[in-house]
C-alpha positions in Angstrom: 38.3 -26.1 -159.1 36.1 -25.7 -162.1 35.4 -29.3 -162.4 34.6 -29.6 -158.7 32.1 -26.7 -158.9 30.5 -28.2 -162.0 30.1 -31.5 -160.2 28.5 -29.7 -157.2 26.1 -27.8 -159.5 25.1 -31.1 -161.2 24.4 -32.7 -157.8 22.2 -29.7 -156.8 20.3 -29.9 -160.1 19.7 -33.6 -159.6 18.6 -33.0 -156.0 16.2 -30.2 -157.1 14.7 -32.4 -159.9 14.0 -35.4 -157.6 11.2 -33.7 -155.6 9.5 -32.5 -158.9 9.6 -36.1 -160.4 8.2 -37.5 -157.1 5.4 -35.0 -157.1 4.6 -35.7 -160.8 4.6 -39.5 -160.1 2.3 -38.9 -157.1 -0.1 -36.8 -159.2 -0.2 -39.5 -161.9 -0.9 -42.3 -159.4 -3.6 -40.4 -157.6 -5.7 -39.5 -160.7 -9.3 -40.8 -160.3 -10.5 -43.5 -162.8 -14.0 -42.8 -164.1 -16.0 -45.8 -165.3 -19.3 -45.3 -167.1 -22.3 -46.8 -165.4 -24.6 -49.1 -167.3 -27.8 -47.8 -168.8 -30.9 -47.5 -166.5 -32.6 -50.3 -168.4 -29.7 -52.6 -167.8 -29.5 -51.7 -164.1 -33.3 -52.5 -163.8 -32.7 -55.9 -165.4 -29.8 -56.6 -163.1 -31.9 -55.8 -160.1 -34.7 -58.0 -161.3 -32.4 -60.9 -161.9 -31.0 -60.6 -158.4 -34.5 -60.7 -157.0 -35.3 -63.8 -159.1 -32.2 -65.6 -157.9 -33.6 -65.3 -154.3 -37.3 -66.2 -155.3 -37.5 -67.9 -158.7 -41.3 -68.3 -158.5 -42.1 -64.8 -157.4 -44.7 -63.6 -159.9 -43.9 -59.9 -159.3 -40.2 -60.5 -159.8 -40.9 -62.4 -163.1 -43.1 -59.5 -164.3 -40.4 -57.0 -163.4 -37.8 -59.0 -165.2 -40.0 -59.2 -168.3 -40.6 -55.5 -168.3 -36.9 -54.9 -167.9 -36.1 -57.3 -170.8 -38.5 -55.3 -173.0 -36.5 -52.2 -172.0 -33.3 -53.7 -173.5 -35.1 -55.1 -176.5 -34.6 -58.8 -175.5 -37.9 -60.2 -176.6 -36.9 -63.8 -176.2 -36.1 -63.3 -172.5 -39.2 -61.1 -172.0 -41.6 -63.7 -173.3 -39.8 -66.4 -171.2 -40.3 -64.4 -168.0 -43.9 -63.6 -168.8 -44.6 -67.2 -169.7 -43.3 -68.4 -166.4 -45.4 -65.8 -164.6 -48.5 -67.0 -166.6 -47.9 -70.5 -165.3 -48.0 -69.2 -161.7 -50.9 -66.7 -162.2 -52.7 -67.1 -165.5 -55.4 -64.5 -164.7 -53.0 -61.7 -163.8 -53.7 -58.6 -165.9 -50.0 -57.6 -165.6 -49.0 -60.9 -167.2 -51.4 -60.6 -170.1 -50.5 -57.0 -170.6 -46.8 -57.9 -170.7 -47.4 -60.7 -173.2 -49.3 -58.2 -175.4 -46.4 -55.8 -175.3 -44.0 -58.6 -176.4 -46.3 -59.6 -179.3 -46.7 -55.9 -180.3 -42.9 -55.3 -180.4 -42.5 -58.5 -182.5 -45.1 -57.3 -185.0 -47.7 -60.0 -184.1 -50.6 -57.5 -183.9 -53.4 -60.1 -183.8 -52.1 -62.0 -180.8 -51.2 -58.7 -179.1 -54.8 -57.4 -179.5 -56.2 -60.5 -177.8 -53.8 -60.2 -174.9 -54.7 -56.5 -174.4 -58.4 -57.3 -174.4 -57.9 -60.0 -171.8 -55.8 -57.6 -169.7 -58.6 -55.0 -169.8 -61.2 -57.7 -169.0 -59.1 -58.8 -166.0 -59.0 -55.2 -164.6 -55.8 -53.7 -166.0 -55.4 -49.9 -165.9 -56.7 -48.4 -169.1 -54.0 -45.7 -169.1 -51.3 -48.4 -169.3 -53.0 -50.5 -172.0 -55.0 -48.3 -174.4 -52.1 -46.7 -176.1 -50.6 -50.1 -177.1 -54.1 -51.5 -177.9 -54.7 -48.6 -180.3 -51.5 -49.3 -182.1 -52.5 -53.0 -182.6 -55.7 -51.7 -184.2 -53.6 -49.6 -186.6 -51.5 -52.7 -187.3 -54.5 -54.7 -188.4 -55.8 -51.8 -190.6 -58.6 -50.6 -188.4 -57.8 -46.9 -188.3 -61.2 -45.5 -187.1 -61.2 -47.8 -184.0 -57.5 -47.1 -183.4 -58.2 -43.3 -183.4 -61.1 -43.6 -181.0 -58.9 -45.6 -178.7 -56.1 -43.0 -178.9 -58.6 -40.2 -178.0 -59.8 -42.2 -175.0 -56.2 -42.7 -173.8 -55.5 -38.9 -174.1 -58.7 -38.2 -172.2 -57.4 -40.4 -169.3 -53.8 -39.0 -169.6 -53.5 -35.7 -171.5 -49.7 -35.8 -171.0 -49.4 -39.0 -173.0 -47.1 -37.7 -175.8 -46.6 -41.2 -177.3 -50.4 -41.6 -177.8 -50.5 -38.1 -179.4 -47.7 -39.0 -181.9 -49.3 -42.3 -182.8 -52.7 -40.7 -183.2 -51.2 -38.2 -185.7 -49.7 -41.1 -187.8 -53.0 -42.8 -187.7 -54.7 -39.7 -189.1 -52.0 -39.6 -191.8 -52.7 -43.2 -192.8 -56.4 -42.3 -193.1 -55.4 -39.3 -195.3 -56.7 -36.7 -192.8 -54.0 -34.0 -193.1 -55.8 -31.4 -191.0 -56.2 -33.7 -188.0 -52.6 -34.9 -188.5 -51.2 -31.4 -188.2 -53.6 -30.5 -185.4 -52.5 -33.5 -183.3 -48.7 -32.7 -183.7 -48.9 -29.0 -183.2 -48.6 -29.0 -179.4 -45.5 -31.2 -179.6 -43.9 -29.3 -182.4 -44.3 -26.0 -180.4 -42.3 -27.7 -177.6 -39.6 -28.7 -180.2 -40.2 -32.4 -179.5 -37.8 -34.3 -181.8 -39.9 -37.5 -181.8 -42.8 -35.4 -183.1 -40.6 -34.2 -185.9 -39.8 -37.8 -186.8 -43.6 -38.6 -186.7 -44.3 -35.6 -188.9 -41.8 -36.7 -191.5 -43.3 -40.2 -191.7 -46.8 -38.8 -191.8 -45.9 -36.5 -194.7 -44.3 -39.4 -196.5 -47.3 -41.6 -196.0 -49.5 -38.8 -197.6 -47.2 -38.5 -200.6 -45.2 -35.4 -199.7 -41.8 -37.2 -199.8 -39.8 -34.0 -200.6 -41.0 -32.2 -197.5 -40.5 -35.3 -195.4 -36.9 -35.6 -196.7 -36.2 -32.0 -195.9 -37.4 -32.5 -192.3 -35.3 -35.6 -191.8 -32.1 -34.0 -193.1 -32.7 -31.0 -191.0 -33.4 -32.5 -187.6 -31.6 -35.9 -187.7 -27.9 -36.7 -187.7 -26.4 -37.0 -191.2 -25.7 -40.8 -191.1 -29.1 -41.6 -189.7 -30.8 -39.3 -192.2 -29.0 -41.0 -195.1 -30.2 -44.4 -194.0 -33.8 -43.2 -193.5 -34.5 -41.1 -196.5 -34.6 -44.0 -199.1 -37.5 -45.6 -197.1 -39.6 -42.4 -197.1 -40.1 -42.8 -200.9 -41.7 -46.2 -200.4 -44.2 -45.2 -197.7 -47.1 -44.4 -200.1 -46.7 -47.9 -201.7 -47.1 -49.7 -198.4 -50.4 -51.0 -197.1 -52.0 -49.3 -194.1 -50.8 -52.0 -191.6 -47.3 -51.8 -193.2 -47.3 -48.0 -192.9 -48.3 -48.2 -189.2 -45.5 -50.8 -188.5 -42.9 -48.7 -190.3 -43.8 -45.4 -188.7 -44.3 -46.6 -185.2 -42.1 -49.7 -184.8 -39.5 -49.2 -187.5 -40.5 -52.5 -189.1 -40.3 -52.3 -192.9 -41.5 -55.1 -195.2 -39.2 -57.0 -197.5 -39.1 -55.7 -201.1 -41.2 -58.7 -202.3 -43.9 -57.9 -199.7 -44.3 -54.2 -200.4 -48.0 -53.5 -200.9 -49.1 -57.0 -199.9 -50.6 -57.7 -196.5 -50.3 -61.1 -194.8 -53.5 -63.0 -195.6 -53.7 -64.3 -192.1 -53.7 -60.7 -190.8 -56.5 -59.7 -193.2 -58.5 -62.8 -192.2 -58.0 -61.9 -188.5 -59.2 -58.4 -189.0 -62.3 -59.7 -190.9 -63.1 -62.1 -188.1 -62.6 -59.5 -185.4 -64.8 -57.0 -187.3 -67.6 -59.6 -187.7 -67.4 -60.4 -184.0 -67.5 -56.6 -183.1 -64.3 -57.0 -181.2 -62.7 -54.0 -182.8 -65.1 -51.6 -181.3 -63.5 -49.4 -178.7 -66.5 -49.6 -176.4 -68.8 -52.4 -175.2 -68.4 -55.5 -173.1 -64.9 -57.0 -172.8 -63.6 -59.6 -175.2 -64.0 -62.6 -173.0 -67.5 -61.5 -171.7 -69.1 -61.6 -175.1 -71.0 -64.7 -176.1 -69.0 -67.3 -178.0 -69.8 -67.7 -181.7 -71.8 -70.8 -182.8 -69.4 -73.7 -183.5 -69.1 -74.7 -187.1 -69.6 -78.5 -187.7 -66.9 -78.7 -190.3 -63.4 -78.3 -188.9 -61.3 -75.5 -190.3 -57.6 -75.8 -190.8 -55.6 -73.7 -188.4 -53.5 -70.9 -189.8 -49.7 -71.4 -189.8 -48.1 -69.6 -186.9 -46.3 -66.4 -187.6 -42.6 -66.9 -186.9 -40.6 -64.0 -185.5 -36.9 -64.2 -184.9 -35.9 -64.9 -181.3 -39.5 -65.1 -180.1 -41.1 -68.3 -178.9 -44.9 -68.3 -178.5 -46.2 -69.1 -175.1 -49.8 -70.3 -174.5 -51.6 -68.3 -172.0 -54.9 -69.6 -170.5 -57.6 -67.2 -169.3 -58.9 -69.5 -166.6 -59.7 -66.6 -164.2 -61.9 -64.7 -166.8 -65.5 -65.9 -166.5 -67.1 -67.1 -169.8 -70.8 -67.6 -170.5 -72.1 -71.2 -170.7 -73.1 -71.9 -174.3 -76.6 -73.2 -174.9 -76.9 -76.9 -175.7 -76.6 -77.5 -179.3 -79.1 -79.9 -181.1 -78.0 -83.5 -181.5 -76.2 -83.9 -184.8 -77.1 -86.5 -187.3 -74.3 -88.8 -188.1 -73.8 -89.7 -191.8 -72.0 -92.9 -192.8 -68.2 -92.6 -192.6 -67.6 -93.4 -196.2 -70.1 -93.3 -199.1 -70.0 -96.1 -201.7 -67.7 -95.1 -204.6 -69.5 -94.1 -207.8 -68.7 -96.2 -210.9 -66.0 -94.6 -213.1 -67.4 -92.7 -216.0 -66.1 -93.4 -219.5 -65.5 -90.7 -222.1 -67.8 -92.6 -224.5 -70.6 -92.5 -221.9 -70.2 -88.7 -221.5 -70.9 -88.1 -225.2 -73.3 -91.0 -225.8 -76.4 -88.7 -226.0 -75.1 -86.4 -228.8 -76.8 -88.5 -231.5 -79.9 -89.3 -229.5 -82.0 -86.5 -231.2 -81.5 -84.7 -234.5 -80.0 -81.2 -234.3 -82.4 -78.3 -234.8 -82.5 -76.4 -238.0 -80.5 -73.2 -237.7 -81.4 -70.1 -239.6 -78.4 -69.0 -241.6 -78.0 -65.4 -242.5 -75.1 -63.5 -244.1 -71.7 -65.1 -243.9 -72.6 -67.3 -241.0 -71.8 -71.0 -241.3 -74.3 -73.6 -240.2 -72.2 -76.1 -238.5 -75.2 -78.5 -238.1 -75.1 -79.2 -241.8 -71.5 -80.2 -241.8 -71.1 -84.0 -242.0 -68.6 -85.0 -239.4 -66.6 -88.1 -240.0 -66.9 -90.2 -236.9 -64.9 -93.1 -236.0 -66.5 -96.5 -236.6 -66.2 -99.2 -234.0 -63.4 -101.6 -234.6 -64.4 -105.0 -236.1 -64.3 -108.0 -233.9 -61.0 -110.0 -234.2 -61.1 -113.1 -236.5 -60.7 -116.5 -235.0 -57.3 -117.9 -235.7 -57.1 -121.0 -237.9 -55.3 -124.0 -236.5 -51.9 -124.5 -238.0 -51.1 -127.6 -240.2 -48.4 -129.9 -238.9 -45.2 -129.7 -240.8 -44.5 -132.2 -243.6 -42.0 -134.9 -242.7 -38.6 -134.7 -244.4 -38.6 -138.4 -245.3 -41.7 -140.5 -246.5 -43.1 -143.0 -244.0 -41.9 -146.7 -244.4 -43.0 -150.1 -243.2 -40.2 -152.5 -242.6 -40.8 -156.3 -243.1 -38.2 -159.0 -242.3 -38.1 -161.6 -245.2 -34.8 -163.4 -244.6 -31.9 -163.6 -242.3 -28.2 -164.4 -242.7 -24.8 -162.9 -243.2 -24.4 -163.7 -246.9 -25.6 -160.7 -248.9 -25.7 -162.7 -252.2 -27.9 -165.3 -250.6 -30.2 -162.5 -249.4 -30.6 -161.2 -253.0 -31.5 -164.8 -254.2 -34.2 -165.1 -251.5 -35.6 -161.6 -252.4 -35.9 -162.5 -256.1 -37.6 -165.8 -255.3 -40.1 -164.1 -253.0 -40.8 -161.4 -255.5 -41.6 -164.0 -258.3 -43.9 -165.9 -255.9 -45.7 -162.7 -255.0 -46.1 -161.7 -258.7 -47.7 -165.0 -259.4 -50.2 -164.6 -256.6 -51.3 -161.2 -257.7 -54.5 -161.2 -259.7 -54.1 -160.6 -263.3 
């Protein structure tokens, strides 16, 4: 009886547990699976690629794909999209502005400045171009022109916080601490974290590394602050273009290049300053008269190579340019001049003994070197003519052979020789 009741209780327990397990299994299966969506920049790039797949030569789709590639920091893809758009419409201000943005992100300030000037000349919106153009001026070491351009951008768009932060850093590079603090104050009052970062870099540029370090350690995550603090101590040693690149773009020079600007960048800034292209106002870049061509060809500078960026040539065919005045006809010189005769060392010093040395007035312990007889090398005597060599003496004296007799008998030959000798002796004069 006990065993039967125990078995029945076990069956009831199992039957009661079965619905609970089924409910638990049903709850496990019906749990929703949450998958993270891609970033907005990635979604924008995907939409642009879908549009390009339908219309590969659509200029607007290419520009949108280039801007989306900039959003995900793919400079190689961005310059490819903008380059294809430039082939379709070279005079589009959006294309030249996009190329300028790519060159700016790659640290190629000179080429970026030219593209922004072309975009403004083609009718681009100043509010979309002036902030980046001002940064290119900072990157070539032209802080006054950059600050004027930043102020113009803020006049057009007072809510442009990025222009305000860059303006503050430009003031710090110029050493104007009052303007630096004044530019950042509205952003700091709103607890803008990017303004705190700009403040830290500005203080480091002006030599206040301790205060800059304290700000970074206070407002940034610990691992990021530990990586950034060592660079703050190097900021005063950087050149002005290097300080602008480090504070705005996060591009730090190599240890060997600290305090040394690229000579091509300095030459570009000098040429732009001479052509008045760095002025924030005045006629557009391509509307100014072209400089007078120089007859002698100048070697082209080596291209600046940036990783994963391929330069694309952009023509400004739609921008009108003035027709240069006809130049005077050049006079052609012979292609090659006759070579001058080589000069000998003896000819260079041949006139030293042409006139006597002047008498020098000797005073004190001075030595009159003109009275020192210098031993000079005499010309080598002409070589003597070689005498003809005598022929070697013969080993044996010369002989004249005369046949006086013939025969095989040697004794008979001796008899004939004595007879001939006696006859010869008698014939000799006495």
